[in-house]
N, C-alpha and C positions, 0 to 999 in steps of 0.2 A: 504494500500500500504506500502511496505517496505521502510522505510526511508533510505537515502543514505548519507554516510560520505565520502567525497572526500579528498584525498591528494592534494597538490597544485602543486609544481614544478615536472614536469615529468608526471603529470596526467591531470590537468586542463590547466596549462600554460607551454609552451615550453620556457625555459630560453634563448634559441637561443644564447648561449655563454655568456649571461649576468652574469652568476654565475662563470663559469670557467675562463673567461677572466678577471673578476674582482679579483678573487683569485690570478691569475697569476700576474696581475698588482700590487696587494698589496705586494706580495712576492718580486717581482722584485724591487719595489720602496724602499723596506727595505733591499735590498741586500741579500735576502734569496734565496736558490735554488728553482727552479720551477719544480714540478714533471712532468712526462710524461703525455700526454693528457688522457690516459686511467685512470690514477690515479685521475686527476682533475675531470673527468666525474663521477668517483665513489664517489666523495665528494658531489654530488648533492643529497640531501635528508636527510642524517644523520645530527646530531648536528654538527654545524660548528667547534666549539672548539675542539671536539673529532677528527674530520677529520683532522684538521690542525696539531694536536699533533701526531696522530697515523698514518695518511696516508702521509701527507706532511712533517712529521718529523720536525715540527717547535718547537724549544725549548719552554717549558711551560711558561717561563718568558716572551716570546715575543708574545704569542698567542693573548692576548688582543690588542696589538698594531696592529697586522695583521688584526684582526676583525674590528677594528675602521677604518683602511684605506680601507678595502674591502667594508664595509657598506657605506662609503662616495662615493665610486666609483659606487656602485650598485644603490644608490638613484639618482645619477646624470646621469648615463649612462645605467646601467644594466636593470632597469625596462623598459626603452624605447626600449630595444632590444627584450624584451620578446613578445611572441605571444600566442594567444589561439590555442590549438590544433584543427584540423578540426572537426566540428560537435559539439563542446562543448557548444557554445552559444545556438545553436538550441536545444540541449538536455536539458539544464537548462531552456530554455523558455518552453519546453514541460512539464517538471516537474512542473514548476510554474502554468501552465494552468491546469494541472491535480491535483494540490494541494498535490504533493508528497513532504514531508519535506526533506530538504537537509542541510548539514553542511560541514564545512571544518575542517580537523585536520592535521596540518602541524608542522614540527619542525622548520620552519622559525619563527622568533619573531612575536608575534601576531599583533603588530602594523604595522609591515612591510608587513605582509601577507594581512592585510586589505587594505593597500596602493596599493599593486599589483592588488588586485581584483577590487578596485575602478578605477585604471588606465584603466582596461579593461572593465569597466562598468558592472561588474557582481556581485559586492558585495551584492547588494540588493536581490539576489536570495536566499541567505543563512540565515537560522534561527539563526545560530551562526557561528562564525569564531574563532576557537580555535588554539592557537599556543604556542610556547615556550615563556619563559620570555623575555621581551625586554632587560633585563640585560643579555648579553651574556658573561660576564667576567668569567674568570676561577674560580673566587671566588664564583660564584653563583652556589654552589654545589647542591642546592635544585631545580634547574631548572628541570621541568618535561620532561620525555622522551616520546616516541611515545605511550607507553601503557597508561600513564596518560592522554595524550592529547586526544587520542581516547576515553578514558573513560569520559572525560569532555564533548566532543562533543556528546557522546551517552546520557549522562545525560541531556544535553540541549535539546535533541529531545524528551525526556520523552517517549521513546518507545523502546520496545524489541520485536522481534529482529530488527536489522538494518543490513545493509551490508556496508562494507568498500570497497572503490575503490582506488587502488594505484599502483605504478610502482616499488616499491622496497620491499625487504624482511622485512624491518622494518614495513611496512604497514600491511603485513600479520601477523607478530608477534603481533603488537598492536591490531589488530582485534581479533585474537585468544585468547589473554589474557583477552579480554573483552567478550568472549563468542559469537562472531559474525563471519560470513564468510567474506572473502575478495576476490573480483574479481580483478585480475591483468590486467594491460593494457600493451600491448607490445610496445607502442610508447614512453615510457619513458627511464629510464637509467638502467634498470635491465640487468644483464648479461644473456646469453642464459641459460635457465633452472632454473634461480634463483627463479622466482615466483612459479613455479611448485614444486620445491624442498622445498620451505618454507611452502607450504600447501594451496596455493590459490585454490579456488573451481573451477575457470576457468581463462583462460587468453584470452582476446579479442584483436582484431586488429583494430577495428573501433568503433566510438561512436554508430553506428547503432547496432553493435553486443553487445555492452554494454547494450543498452536499451533492447534488446531481452533477454539477460541473467537476467537482473533485473526483467523483466516481468515474466520470468520463475520462479524466486524465489517468486514473488507475488502469482503465481498459487500454488506452493508448500505450502506456508504459508496458503492460503485459504483452501486448501484440509486438512491440518493438523487441522485447527480450526474447520472445518466441522466434522471431525472424532471425535474430542473431544466432540463437542456438541451432536453428535449422540449417543456417548457412555453415556453421562450424562443423556440422555432422556430415556434410557432403564430401 
């Protein structure tokens, strides 16, 4: 069976305003301008320090201060606002029963990602939970990006090929750079056409459709292996 690597926010978990409201609260509390809602929405997924500097136009010298205030708000309020997307728990339970390996690759700090998954009672389903450095300061220039995080998750699964599942173009790019396909999910934060343009092999609308597509990839992989074995026996 094809192992599956999941993104977190916008794929497994609906932040339900916990991220965007937290960013807005942090900016407001520090007297900084709050971007329009569509800009806040686009900040869900990418590295937070980059989004604050380039999308919210926060001065570089104040990014660490905003992150600290935001993380405090997120831990105390934001995590409690988040929800699992419909069908996700059942999908993970099915994968566990069928012994399909799964992992998480997120640009959320790794410790915080585990805390979110534990809050929803699903951390135990994953063979590994791979995230960004828990040090989000601007000085942490060696912090891994999505490509490296997906690579770490892939290595932890000890398997090629796998498939990535995500809701933003960064997920597709991270998968492609590691030589694997990415299935996009429409229930996250991608703009219209973003996932298709990035190169997702499919975009699904429900957890049931996601399962069907993954099982189709299983069939393709099995057929390819059978062909190789047949050619080798000639």
